[in-house]
N, C-alpha and C positions, 0 to 999 in steps of 0.2 A: 495476598495481593494486597487487597484494599478494603478496610472494616467501614463500617456504618457512619465514620466519620471523615472518613475521606485516606486516612492511613495506608499506610502501606506494611503489609504484614505478611509472613511469610505464611505457605496452602501449610494444611493441617494435614500430621504426618498420616500413612497411612489410607489415605484418599486415593481411591486408583479408578474412580468413572471411565469406562471405555469409552462414550463419546461427550461432545462439547454440550448437548442437550443436557444429559444427566448432572455434565456440574454444574451446569445453570442453575440445574433444579434444585440441586444438592444445596447450590448459595444460599437460597430463598431463606433458607433456617440455617445454614452456616453460613456466614458473606466470605470470610477465606478461603474456601473452596473458589474462590473465582477466580484465586492467584494462578490453581492451575493454566484455565485459560491465555493467559499470562503467559506463561512460560510456553506454551506451545505455540502460542501467535505473532506473540508481540517482534521475534525478528523478523519476520519477514516481511510484517507492517513497515517497520521501521528502515530496514532496506529500502523499500519502495518508495518510503516517502524521503527519505535521507535523497534516493536519486533526483528524486523532483525537486526538495525544498533544500539540500544541504542540513548539516548536520544539526544545527542551535534546532531550525524549525523541524525539524523530525521528531525532535527530540520531545516537542512540545504537541505536534499532533499524536503522536502513540498514547502519552501523558493522555490525553484530552480524548481521544477515540476509547481507552479502556476505565476513564473515569464516567465517562457518559454511560458505556456500555454496559459499568456496570450501576448505575442510577435508573437503567433503561430495560433491566434483566429481567424483569416482572411481566413485561413484554416478550421476550421473547418467545419465537415459535417453536415449542417443543416439539414438532415435528420435523424441524429441522435438525439432523444430527451434527453437522456441521455445519460450527458459528463461524468460521473464517469469512464468506460473503458478510456476513453482519458484522463482523469489525470493519472491511473492506469497504462498507455500506457508508459507514461514520466516518471513518479515515479519507475516503474522499470529500466527501464535504466538509472535515476540516480544511483539507488541500484547498478546496477552493476559495476558503478563506483567505489562505495565503499565494492569492494568484498571483499580485506584486514580487511577492518574494521569487517565485518559479522563473518569470519571466527575468528578472534579476540575475536570477543564478544563470540561465541561458547565455545572457548577455556577457557576464562575467566569464563562462564556460568558452566562447568564443573566442575572447579575447585572452585566453589562456591555453588555448587550445594546445598548443606547442612547448607550452611551463609545463616543466616533467618536476616540480619540486613539491614537495609535499609537508605539508603543514603537521603532522601528527601521528601517534601510531590509528588511533581511530580512522584518520580516512585513507592511510594508507592502506587498510583492510579491506573498506568500500571502494576503494578505486582502484584494485586489484580486482574485485569481484566485476568493476564494469569499464576495465580498463578497453574493449574493443567496442563499449556501446557509447562513452561517450567523445565522438570524433566531429570534428568541426560540421562536416556532412549533415550528420543526423541530427546535432543540435539544431541546425538551418531549419532543418526539415519540419523540426518537430514543432517550433517556431509558427509555422506556418498551415500549423494543424488548426481547429477551433476545439476550445475546451473539451468538451464532448467528446469529439474523435481522439482526442489525444489520451484521454481515461482509460477509452477502451481498446486502444492500441496499447497502451502502458502497462495494462491488465493482464494484458494478456502475455508481453514480450517481457515481463518482471514479474510479474507475481506467479505468472505461470497458472491464471484463474481458468477454468471451462468459460463456452459462452455461456451456458447455464449459471454459471455461478457470477459473473459478470449482471448478467440480467436478474440475479436475484441480487444482487450488492446495487447498484443504479435502480432500481421496483422500473424496469424495463422489459417492453417483450424480446423473447428470442429474435426476432426478426429483425428488431431497431439494432440489437447490438450486433447483426453481422453487417446491416448496412451501413451503421458509421466504423465498423471495421473495415471494410470493404476500399469506402472513400477515403480513408486514412491511408490508406497502404496506396491506393494509388495516388493519392496525391504524393504519401513520402518517397516513393519511386524516383519518382520526375528526380528527387537532389541527393539518393545513394549512391554509393558506387555499388557493384556489385557484388561486391565482397559483406555485404552488410545485409544481414536478412530477417525481417521481423517477421518472415512465417512463424505459423504455430507449430509445434513440433506435435 
């Protein structure tokens, strides 16, 4: 997917590593193998970033995430078989750089909470997936969280990461994940109707 010059390539055929760590290891000598990780993780990263930032910024976040991951692949801890928390660690930092865009998106969504118009097919697909999430009470509640609380809450609710994966992604203790999530849930419950649940499944 990405070569040493940062160009997009198709993954090498016949490469079927069973773990992300093996793909990363293989990409050290055959860079095109890294494209397998894009195929595995880009969709969930894009969906997460889209919900937080909108389509254009989400595309930038995903592109930057994989470019930075590719460049840093020699530093990846090969004992970690699943690279998803690693990608989210990078993506969260990229999303933080778009803090103003995220806040503006919430304000736009509030103004258009009852607007049923859809701009394009990509928007319709993403909106259909999150139709029950982008409600006015939830948007208002999310705006009242700190960024750190919002990161943890949405990584559980939208990315379906475990507490351990979130701790790895954010490089914080497991107990900190639990405390931030608890604070976020306590705050957000004050503003949500009973039919919107953000508990971990």
